[in-house]
N, CA, C and O atoms as CSV, one atom per row, in Angstrom:
chain,resi,resn,atom,element,x,y,z
A,1,UNK,N,N,0.851,-1.089,-0.034
A,1,UNK,CA,C,-0.095,-0.136,0.013
A,1,UNK,C,C,0.779,1.267,0.026
A,1,UNK,O,O,0.447,2.266,-0.612
A,2,UNK,N,N,1.943,1.171,0.856
A,2,UNK,CA,C,2.683,2.394,0.870
A,2,UNK,C,C,3.459,2.764,-0.489
A,2,UNK,O,O,3.623,3.938,-0.822
A,3,UNK,N,N,3.905,1.720,-1.217
A,3,UNK,CA,C,4.485,1.671,-2.522
A,3,UNK,C,C,3.680,2.390,-3.380
A,3,UNK,O,O,4.118,3.305,-4.078
A,4,UNK,N,N,2.324,1.967,-3.369
A,4,UNK,CA,C,1.243,2.602,-4.371
A,4,UNK,C,C,1.320,4.159,-4.080
A,4,UNK,O,O,1.510,5.009,-4.950
A,5,UNK,N,N,1.138,4.418,-2.679
A,5,UNK,CA,C,0.805,5.895,-2.267
A,5,UNK,C,C,2.100,6.650,-2.757
A,5,UNK,O,O,1.930,7.768,-3.245
A,6,UNK,N,N,3.291,6.176,-2.678
A,6,UNK,CA,C,4.525,6.928,-3.057
A,6,UNK,C,C,4.515,6.972,-4.634
A,6,UNK,O,O,4.708,8.007,-5.272
A,7,UNK,N,N,4.308,5.932,-5.105
A,7,UNK,CA,C,4.118,6.128,-6.709
A,7,UNK,C,C,3.211,7.068,-7.264
A,7,UNK,O,O,3.492,7.754,-8.247
A,8,UNK,N,N,2.096,7.118,-6.639
A,8,UNK,CA,C,0.920,7.953,-7.017
A,8,UNK,C,C,1.292,9.453,-6.652
A,8,UNK,O,O,0.859,10.380,-7.337
A,9,UNK,N,N,2.103,9.661,-5.555
A,9,UNK,CA,C,2.542,11.063,-5.303
A,9,UNK,C,C,3.555,11.330,-6.340
A,9,UNK,O,O,3.459,12.460,-6.818
A,10,UNK,N,N,4.580,10.531,-6.856
A,10,UNK,CA,C,5.508,10.799,-7.627
A,10,UNK,C,C,4.895,11.088,-8.996
A,10,UNK,O,O,5.532,11.878,-9.692
A,11,UNK,N,N,3.677,10.543,-9.542
A,11,UNK,CA,C,3.105,10.854,-10.815
A,11,UNK,C,C,2.331,11.974,-10.646
A,11,UNK,O,O,2.150,12.699,-11.624
A,12,UNK,N,N,1.796,12.276,-9.492
A,12,UNK,CA,C,1.089,13.600,-9.377
A,12,UNK,C,C,2.021,14.791,-9.435
A,12,UNK,O,O,1.811,15.779,-10.138
A,13,UNK,N,N,2.970,14.637,-8.714
A,13,UNK,CA,C,4.172,15.800,-8.854
A,13,UNK,C,C,4.716,15.908,-10.273
A,13,UNK,O,O,5.014,17.012,-10.729
A,14,UNK,N,N,4.859,14.731,-11.016
A,14,UNK,CA,C,5.288,14.746,-12.354
A,14,UNK,C,C,4.413,15.486,-13.298
A,14,UNK,O,O,4.832,16.088,-14.286
A,15,UNK,N,N,2.971,15.391,-12.872
A,15,UNK,CA,C,1.898,15.825,-13.799
A,15,UNK,C,C,1.702,17.414,-13.420
A,15,UNK,O,O,1.302,18.195,-14.283
A,16,UNK,N,N,1.956,17.782,-12.294
A,16,UNK,CA,C,2.055,19.222,-11.932
A,16,UNK,C,C,2.936,19.809,-12.362
A,16,UNK,O,O,2.630,20.926,-12.779
A,17,UNK,N,N,4.331,19.426,-12.482
A,17,UNK,CA,C,5.458,20.112,-13.165
A,17,UNK,C,C,5.404,19.951,-14.444
A,17,UNK,O,O,6.171,20.696,-15.054
A,18,UNK,N,N,4.646,19.104,-15.211
A,18,UNK,CA,C,4.658,19.361,-16.736
A,18,UNK,C,C,3.445,19.828,-17.369
A,18,UNK,O,O,3.252,19.887,-18.584
A,19,UNK,N,N,2.672,20.143,-16.484
A,19,UNK,CA,C,1.269,20.662,-16.870
A,19,UNK,C,C,1.540,22.087,-17.498
A,19,UNK,O,O,2.274,22.906,-16.946
A,20,UNK,N,N,0.844,22.337,-18.780
A,20,UNK,CA,C,1.020,23.360,-19.474
A,20,UNK,C,C,0.470,24.928,-18.663
A,20,UNK,O,O,-0.656,25.112,-18.199
A,21,UNK,N,N,1.503,25.828,-18.665
A,21,UNK,CA,C,1.161,27.101,-18.017
A,21,UNK,C,C,1.730,27.028,-16.543
A,21,UNK,O,O,1.891,28.069,-15.906
A,22,UNK,N,N,2.035,25.783,-16.002
A,22,UNK,CA,C,2.628,25.781,-14.634
A,22,UNK,C,C,4.033,25.955,-14.663
A,22,UNK,O,O,4.616,25.631,-15.698
A,23,UNK,N,N,4.675,26.405,-13.718
A,23,UNK,CA,C,6.146,26.762,-13.541
A,23,UNK,C,C,6.886,25.392,-13.760
A,23,UNK,O,O,6.623,24.437,-13.030
A,24,UNK,N,N,7.824,25.301,-14.781
A,24,UNK,CA,C,8.792,24.218,-14.835
A,24,UNK,C,C,9.597,23.976,-13.816
A,24,UNK,O,O,9.795,24.690,-12.832
A,25,UNK,N,N,10.197,22.634,-14.159
A,25,UNK,CA,C,10.984,22.204,-12.961
A,25,UNK,C,C,12.260,23.017,-12.602
A,25,UNK,O,O,12.664,23.033,-11.439
A,26,UNK,N,N,12.977,23.781,-13.725
A,26,UNK,CA,C,13.856,24.547,-13.409
A,26,UNK,C,C,13.687,25.915,-12.646
A,26,UNK,O,O,14.524,26.439,-11.910
A,27,UNK,N,N,12.235,26.463,-13.022
A,27,UNK,CA,C,11.743,27.664,-12.194
A,27,UNK,C,C,11.504,27.360,-11.001
A,27,UNK,O,O,11.758,28.169,-10.108
A,28,UNK,N,N,10.929,26.049,-10.713
A,28,UNK,CA,C,10.710,25.720,-9.184
A,28,UNK,C,C,11.928,25.540,-8.525
A,28,UNK,O,O,12.023,26.117,-7.442
A,29,UNK,N,N,13.109,24.727,-9.000
A,29,UNK,CA,C,14.225,24.763,-8.429
A,29,UNK,C,C,14.970,26.015,-8.142
A,29,UNK,O,O,15.530,26.174,-7.057
A,30,UNK,N,N,14.988,26.724,-8.888
A,30,UNK,CA,C,15.668,28.207,-8.729
A,30,UNK,C,C,14.791,29.117,-7.810
A,30,UNK,O,O,15.270,30.185,-7.429
A,31,UNK,N,N,13.605,28.769,-7.456
A,31,UNK,CA,C,12.782,29.471,-6.656
A,31,UNK,C,C,13.027,29.090,-5.059
A,31,UNK,O,O,12.744,29.782,-4.081
A,32,UNK,N,N,13.567,27.936,-5.093
A,32,UNK,CA,C,13.438,27.344,-3.624
A,32,UNK,C,C,14.459,28.348,-2.811
A,32,UNK,O,O,13.983,28.686,-1.727
A,33,UNK,N,N,15.518,28.798,-3.044
A,33,UNK,CA,C,16.416,29.576,-1.830
A,33,UNK,C,C,15.468,30.883,-1.735
A,33,UNK,O,O,15.324,31.359,-0.609
A,34,UNK,N,N,14.803,31.509,-2.832
A,34,UNK,CA,C,14.069,32.640,-2.671
A,34,UNK,C,C,12.841,32.597,-1.587
A,34,UNK,O,O,12.510,33.397,-0.711
A,35,UNK,N,N,12.300,31.337,-2.003
A,35,UNK,CA,C,11.114,30.782,-0.949
A,35,UNK,C,C,11.564,30.652,0.458
A,35,UNK,O,O,10.949,31.174,1.388
A,36,UNK,N,N,12.642,29.953,0.603
A,36,UNK,CA,C,12.977,29.690,2.003
A,36,UNK,C,C,13.413,31.095,2.735
A,36,UNK,O,O,13.127,31.257,3.922
A,37,UNK,N,N,14.085,32.065,2.022
A,37,UNK,CA,C,14.170,33.198,2.660
A,37,UNK,C,C,13.030,33.997,2.985
A,37,UNK,O,O,12.974,34.680,4.008
A,38,UNK,N,N,12.045,33.915,2.059
A,38,UNK,CA,C,10.724,34.810,2.402
A,38,UNK,C,C,9.939,33.981,3.324
A,38,UNK,O,O,9.022,34.619,3.841
A,39,UNK,N,N,10.026,32.629,3.723
A,39,UNK,CA,C,9.419,32.094,4.757
A,39,UNK,C,C,9.959,32.439,6.062
A,39,UNK,O,O,9.312,32.658,7.086
A,40,UNK,N,N,11.241,32.462,5.904
A,40,UNK,CA,C,12.032,32.917,7.204
A,40,UNK,C,C,11.782,34.244,7.529
A,40,UNK,O,O,11.601,34.467,8.726
A,41,UNK,N,N,11.721,35.306,6.655
A,41,UNK,CA,C,11.440,36.607,6.811
A,41,UNK,C,C,9.867,36.892,7.250
A,41,UNK,O,O,9.471,37.962,7.714
A,42,UNK,N,N,8.989,35.631,6.993
A,42,UNK,CA,C,7.477,35.986,7.106
A,42,UNK,C,C,6.778,36.675,6.186
A,42,UNK,O,O,5.670,37.187,6.346
A,43,UNK,N,N,7.623,36.678,4.965
A,43,UNK,CA,C,6.964,37.256,3.758
A,43,UNK,C,C,6.031,36.479,2.900
A,43,UNK,O,O,5.169,37.017,2.205
A,44,UNK,N,N,6.241,35.130,2.975
A,44,UNK,CA,C,5.506,34.283,2.163
A,44,UNK,C,C,4.413,33.575,3.142
A,44,UNK,O,O,4.712,32.798,4.048
A,45,UNK,N,N,3.181,33.955,2.821
A,45,UNK,CA,C,2.242,33.506,3.718
A,45,UNK,C,C,1.753,31.846,3.443
A,45,UNK,O,O,1.054,31.238,4.254
A,46,UNK,N,N,2.263,31.236,2.132
A,46,UNK,CA,C,1.800,30.036,1.641
A,46,UNK,C,C,2.435,28.690,2.315
A,46,UNK,O,O,2.074,27.559,1.992
A,47,UNK,N,N,3.477,28.983,3.339
A,47,UNK,CA,C,4.030,27.892,3.833
A,47,UNK,C,C,4.555,28.341,5.560
A,47,UNK,O,O,5.031,29.444,5.831
A,48,UNK,N,N,4.384,27.453,6.373
A,48,UNK,CA,C,4.818,27.938,7.502
A,48,UNK,C,C,6.261,27.600,7.791
A,48,UNK,O,O,6.954,26.820,7.137
A,49,UNK,N,N,6.600,28.247,8.792
A,49,UNK,CA,C,8.192,27.669,9.352
A,49,UNK,C,C,8.134,26.227,9.867
A,49,UNK,O,O,9.213,25.639,9.799
A,50,UNK,N,N,7.104,25.531,10.368
A,50,UNK,CA,C,7.130,24.310,10.600
A,50,UNK,C,C,7.299,23.374,9.571
A,50,UNK,O,O,8.057,22.417,9.730
A,51,UNK,N,N,6.586,23.576,8.389
A,51,UNK,CA,C,6.832,22.789,7.207
A,51,UNK,C,C,8.277,22.833,6.694
A,51,UNK,O,O,8.904,21.865,6.264
A,52,UNK,N,N,8.737,24.158,6.806
A,52,UNK,CA,C,9.965,24.278,6.269
A,52,UNK,C,C,11.023,23.532,7.200
A,52,UNK,O,O,12.085,23.135,6.720
A,53,UNK,N,N,10.706,23.354,8.546
A,53,UNK,CA,C,11.487,22.677,9.400
A,53,UNK,C,C,11.567,21.243,9.044
A,53,UNK,O,O,12.661,20.695,8.907
A,54,UNK,N,N,10.286,20.525,8.868
A,54,UNK,CA,C,9.977,19.291,8.518
A,54,UNK,C,C,10.756,18.997,7.206
A,54,UNK,O,O,11.303,17.905,7.055
A,55,UNK,N,N,10.810,19.966,6.257
A,55,UNK,CA,C,11.527,19.584,4.950
A,55,UNK,C,C,13.119,19.551,5.402
A,55,UNK,O,O,13.885,18.651,5.057
A,56,UNK,N,N,13.482,20.639,6.200
A,56,UNK,CA,C,14.948,20.285,6.524
A,56,UNK,C,C,15.361,19.181,7.360
A,56,UNK,O,O,16.502,18.734,7.239
A,57,UNK,N,N,14.500,18.672,8.243
A,57,UNK,CA,C,14.703,17.409,8.920
A,57,UNK,C,C,14.831,16.034,7.879
A,57,UNK,O,O,15.639,15.119,8.039
A,58,UNK,N,N,13.891,16.132,6.852
A,58,UNK,CA,C,13.977,15.311,5.769
A,58,UNK,C,C,15.187,15.150,5.141
A,58,UNK,O,O,15.626,14.026,4.896
A,59,UNK,N,N,15.932,16.441,4.777
A,59,UNK,CA,C,16.991,16.626,4.183
A,59,UNK,C,C,18.194,15.893,5.080
A,59,UNK,O,O,19.043,15.216,4.499
A,60,UNK,N,N,18.215,16.038,6.292
A,60,UNK,CA,C,18.982,15.600,7.367
A,60,UNK,C,C,18.947,14.198,7.312
A,60,UNK,O,O,19.982,13.536,7.232
A,61,UNK,N,N,17.540,13.574,7.357
A,61,UNK,CA,C,17.468,12.221,7.530
A,61,UNK,C,C,17.950,11.534,6.236
A,61,UNK,O,O,18.357,10.380,6.371
A,62,UNK,N,N,17.963,12.047,5.066
A,62,UNK,CA,C,18.633,11.446,3.967
A,62,UNK,C,C,19.803,11.332,4.093
A,62,UNK,O,O,20.276,10.196,4.116
A,63,UNK,N,N,20.685,12.526,4.221
A,63,UNK,CA,C,22.104,12.485,4.366
A,63,UNK,C,C,22.733,11.939,5.613
A,63,UNK,O,O,23.942,11.712,5.573
A,64,UNK,N,N,22.111,11.716,6.643
A,64,UNK,CA,C,22.589,11.235,7.740
A,64,UNK,C,C,22.955,9.664,7.594
A,64,UNK,O,O,22.397,8.865,6.842
A,65,UNK,N,N,23.890,9.438,8.375
A,65,UNK,CA,C,24.411,8.004,8.305
A,65,UNK,C,C,23.551,7.157,9.345
A,65,UNK,O,O,23.623,5.930,9.416
A,66,UNK,N,N,22.698,7.977,10.171
A,66,UNK,CA,C,22.014,7.125,11.238
A,66,UNK,C,C,20.434,7.149,10.770
A,66,UNK,O,O,19.843,8.209,10.565
A,67,UNK,N,N,19.895,6.009,10.643
A,67,UNK,CA,C,18.625,5.691,10.047
A,67,UNK,C,C,17.625,5.093,11.081
A,67,UNK,O,O,18.089,4.339,11.937
A,68,UNK,N,N,16.385,5.346,11.075
A,68,UNK,CA,C,15.473,4.529,11.655
A,68,UNK,C,C,15.536,3.037,11.540
A,68,UNK,O,O,15.704,2.212,12.438
A,69,UNK,N,N,15.374,2.863,10.299
A,69,UNK,CA,C,15.600,1.544,9.621
A,69,UNK,C,C,17.058,1.505,9.152
A,69,UNK,O,O,17.386,2.388,8.360
A,70,UNK,N,N,18.051,0.541,9.554
A,70,UNK,CA,C,19.292,0.593,8.935
A,70,UNK,C,C,19.435,0.127,7.397
A,70,UNK,O,O,18.733,-0.789,6.970
A,71,UNK,N,N,20.225,0.691,6.712
A,71,UNK,CA,C,20.468,0.420,5.394
A,71,UNK,C,C,20.806,-1.151,5.032
A,71,UNK,O,O,20.474,-1.670,3.966
A,72,UNK,N,N,21.487,-1.797,6.037
A,72,UNK,CA,C,21.909,-3.177,5.671
A,72,UNK,C,C,20.857,-4.100,5.511
A,72,UNK,O,O,20.993,-5.172,4.921
A,73,UNK,N,N,19.668,-3.653,6.096
A,73,UNK,CA,C,18.281,-4.385,5.852
A,73,UNK,C,C,17.835,-4.017,4.410
A,73,UNK,O,O,16.893,-3.229,4.322
A,74,UNK,N,N,18.370,-4.470,3.321
A,74,UNK,CA,C,18.483,-3.795,2.052
A,74,UNK,C,C,17.140,-3.408,1.567
A,74,UNK,O,O,17.018,-2.199,1.375
A,75,UNK,N,N,16.184,-4.082,1.341
A,75,UNK,CA,C,14.893,-3.718,0.859
A,75,UNK,C,C,14.044,-2.726,1.760
A,75,UNK,O,O,13.454,-1.794,1.213
A,76,UNK,N,N,13.975,-2.910,3.114
A,76,UNK,CA,C,13.464,-2.170,3.895
A,76,UNK,C,C,14.128,-0.850,4.286
A,76,UNK,O,O,13.461,0.164,4.490
A,77,UNK,N,N,15.471,-0.891,4.387
A,77,UNK,CA,C,16.490,0.227,4.879
A,77,UNK,C,C,16.504,1.152,3.833
A,77,UNK,O,O,16.547,2.341,4.149
A,78,UNK,N,N,16.477,0.849,2.654
A,78,UNK,CA,C,16.542,1.762,1.538
A,78,UNK,C,C,15.279,2.360,1.240
A,78,UNK,O,O,15.181,3.545,0.921
A,79,UNK,N,N,14.330,1.595,1.334
A,79,UNK,CA,C,12.883,1.929,1.135
A,79,UNK,C,C,12.397,3.123,2.107
A,79,UNK,O,O,11.569,3.927,1.678
A,80,UNK,N,N,12.820,3.220,3.182
A,80,UNK,CA,C,12.345,4.220,4.062
A,80,UNK,C,C,13.068,5.478,3.551
A,80,UNK,O,O,12.449,6.526,3.364
A,81,UNK,N,N,14.315,5.364,3.342
A,81,UNK,CA,C,14.970,6.480,2.781
A,81,UNK,C,C,14.426,7.065,1.373
A,81,UNK,O,O,14.437,8.262,1.089
A,82,UNK,N,N,14.044,6.233,0.703
A,82,UNK,CA,C,13.263,6.500,-0.722
A,82,UNK,C,C,12.046,7.243,-0.335
A,82,UNK,O,O,11.797,8.345,-0.825
A,83,UNK,N,N,11.244,6.637,0.576
A,83,UNK,CA,C,9.802,7.339,0.707
A,83,UNK,C,C,10.150,8.582,1.297
A,83,UNK,O,O,9.401,9.511,0.994
A,84,UNK,N,N,11.343,8.910,2.264
A,84,UNK,CA,C,11.609,10.379,2.724
A,84,UNK,C,C,11.792,11.284,1.580
A,84,UNK,O,O,11.301,12.411,1.520
A,85,UNK,N,N,12.725,10.584,0.424
A,85,UNK,CA,C,13.197,11.433,-0.786
A,85,UNK,C,C,11.986,11.922,-1.565
A,85,UNK,O,O,11.864,13.088,-1.942
A,86,UNK,N,N,11.031,10.883,-1.798
A,86,UNK,CA,C,9.860,11.186,-2.509
A,86,UNK,C,C,8.865,12.321,-1.838
A,86,UNK,O,O,8.324,13.199,-2.511
A,87,UNK,N,N,8.739,12.205,-0.715
A,87,UNK,CA,C,8.073,13.046,-0.107
A,87,UNK,C,C,8.817,14.568,0.002
A,87,UNK,O,O,8.169,15.601,-0.164
A,88,UNK,N,N,10.033,14.559,0.256
A,88,UNK,CA,C,10.762,15.624,0.054
A,88,UNK,C,C,10.602,16.463,-1.164
A,88,UNK,O,O,10.217,17.632,-1.162
A,89,UNK,N,N,10.952,15.715,-2.268
A,89,UNK,CA,C,11.051,16.179,-3.592
A,89,UNK,C,C,9.602,16.543,-3.781
A,89,UNK,O,O,9.391,17.662,-4.251
A,90,UNK,N,N,8.481,15.716,-3.467
A,90,UNK,CA,C,7.233,16.154,-4.012
A,90,UNK,C,C,6.778,17.592,-3.253
A,90,UNK,O,O,6.251,18.537,-3.839
A,91,UNK,N,N,7.068,17.547,-1.968
A,91,UNK,CA,C,6.804,18.713,-1.181
A,91,UNK,C,C,7.582,20.075,-1.822
A,91,UNK,O,O,6.970,21.114,-2.072
A,92,UNK,N,N,8.852,19.918,-2.017
A,92,UNK,CA,C,9.729,21.019,-2.363
A,92,UNK,C,C,9.343,21.406,-3.753
A,92,UNK,O,O,9.346,22.614,-3.993
A,93,UNK,N,N,8.980,20.501,-4.800
A,93,UNK,CA,C,8.388,20.859,-6.141
A,93,UNK,C,C,7.211,21.698,-6.056
A,93,UNK,O,O,7.100,22.779,-6.635
A,94,UNK,N,N,6.231,21.100,-5.225
A,94,UNK,CA,C,4.847,21.766,-5.117
A,94,UNK,C,C,4.997,22.918,-4.417
A,94,UNK,O,O,4.362,23.902,-4.798
A,95,UNK,N,N,5.736,23.000,-3.430
A,95,UNK,CA,C,5.636,24.297,-2.811
A,95,UNK,C,C,6.420,25.504,-3.630
A,95,UNK,O,O,6.111,26.696,-3.618
A,96,UNK,N,N,7.442,24.924,-4.298
A,96,UNK,CA,C,8.080,25.780,-5.312
A,96,UNK,C,C,7.276,26.432,-6.332
A,96,UNK,O,O,7.321,27.634,-6.594
A,97,UNK,N,N,6.487,25.503,-6.928
A,97,UNK,CA,C,5.530,26.023,-7.724
A,97,UNK,C,C,4.566,26.809,-7.280
A,97,UNK,O,O,4.150,27.685,-8.038
A,98,UNK,N,N,4.032,26.673,-6.026
A,98,UNK,CA,C,2.950,27.499,-5.626
A,98,UNK,C,C,3.722,28.937,-5.174
A,98,UNK,O,O,3.094,29.992,-5.085
A,99,UNK,N,N,5.003,28.843,-4.933
A,99,UNK,CA,C,5.568,30.161,-4.584
A,99,UNK,C,C,5.911,31.057,-5.916
A,99,UNK,O,O,5.874,32.285,-5.985
A,100,UNK,N,N,6.240,30.168,-6.915
A,100,UNK,CA,C,6.612,30.962,-8.385
A,100,UNK,C,C,5.110,31.749,-8.766
A,100,UNK,O,O,4.979,32.873,-9.251
A,101,UNK,N,N,4.007,30.748,-8.368
A,101,UNK,CA,C,2.709,31.438,-8.871
A,101,UNK,C,C,2.523,32.707,-7.900
A,101,UNK,O,O,2.157,33.792,-8.353
A,102,UNK,N,N,2.775,32.520,-6.645
A,102,UNK,CA,C,2.489,33.611,-5.669
A,102,UNK,C,C,3.507,35.033,-6.160
A,102,UNK,O,O,3.151,36.210,-6.102
A,103,UNK,N,N,4.573,34.612,-6.545
A,103,UNK,CA,C,5.388,35.757,-6.839
A,103,UNK,C,C,4.980,36.472,-8.263
A,103,UNK,O,O,4.986,37.693,-8.416
A,104,UNK,N,N,4.705,35.734,-9.051
A,104,UNK,CA,C,3.788,36.158,-10.553
A,104,UNK,C,C,2.637,37.187,-10.060
A,104,UNK,O,O,2.530,38.359,-10.424
A,105,UNK,N,N,1.840,36.528,-9.198
A,105,UNK,CA,C,0.532,37.289,-8.898
A,105,UNK,C,C,1.016,38.522,-8.209
A,105,UNK,O,O,0.460,39.597,-8.435
A,106,UNK,N,N,1.927,38.438,-7.457
A,106,UNK,CA,C,2.331,39.682,-6.554
A,106,UNK,C,C,2.986,40.798,-7.557
A,106,UNK,O,O,2.740,41.991,-7.378
A,107,UNK,N,N,3.726,40.407,-8.489
A,107,UNK,CA,C,4.214,41.267,-9.523
A,107,UNK,C,C,3.101,41.953,-10.347
A,107,UNK,O,O,3.143,43.130,-10.708
A,108,UNK,N,N,2.153,41.131,-10.590
A,108,UNK,CA,C,1.012,41.707,-11.447
A,108,UNK,C,C,0.106,42.608,-10.584
A,108,UNK,O,O,-0.663,43.384,-11.152
A,109,UNK,N,N,0.161,42.540,-9.209
A,109,UNK,CA,C,-0.918,43.186,-8.227
A,109,UNK,C,C,-0.074,44.635,-8.013
A,109,UNK,O,O,-0.656,45.586,-7.492
A,110,UNK,N,N,1.098,44.726,-8.375
A,110,UNK,CA,C,1.899,45.958,-8.098
A,110,UNK,C,C,1.853,46.991,-9.489
A,110,UNK,O,O,2.465,46.695,-10.515
A,111,UNK,N,N,1.081,48.168,-9.361
A,111,UNK,CA,C,0.969,48.904,-10.552
A,111,UNK,C,C,2.337,49.313,-10.961
A,111,UNK,O,O,3.308,49.347,-10.204
A,112,UNK,N,N,2.332,49.678,-12.453
A,112,UNK,CA,C,3.534,49.928,-13.008
A,112,UNK,C,C,3.778,51.327,-13.196
A,112,UNK,O,O,4.838,51.708,-13.695
């Protein structure tokens, strides 16, 4: 069941990134540092500092040599890292796309 949910989430993320009119993968990735800064300064209302903290913990979990389930348990140990990776990528790409849209709307709202 968990594998199917992860695969569905990955497919949903791919569809959102490749949808016509939505920000592309490159735009989403380039927006991540700006988004993190805006969240930290309290300028971007679309994401809480708590969610940003959870994403940071996800990065630490992936790069940390200490795991909840050790990697020497080959299938299970790697699967938990992969699950965190999929969650992190789908969250980052989804939030990055929403941030790019928010930036575009904010620029349009400012009169020239």
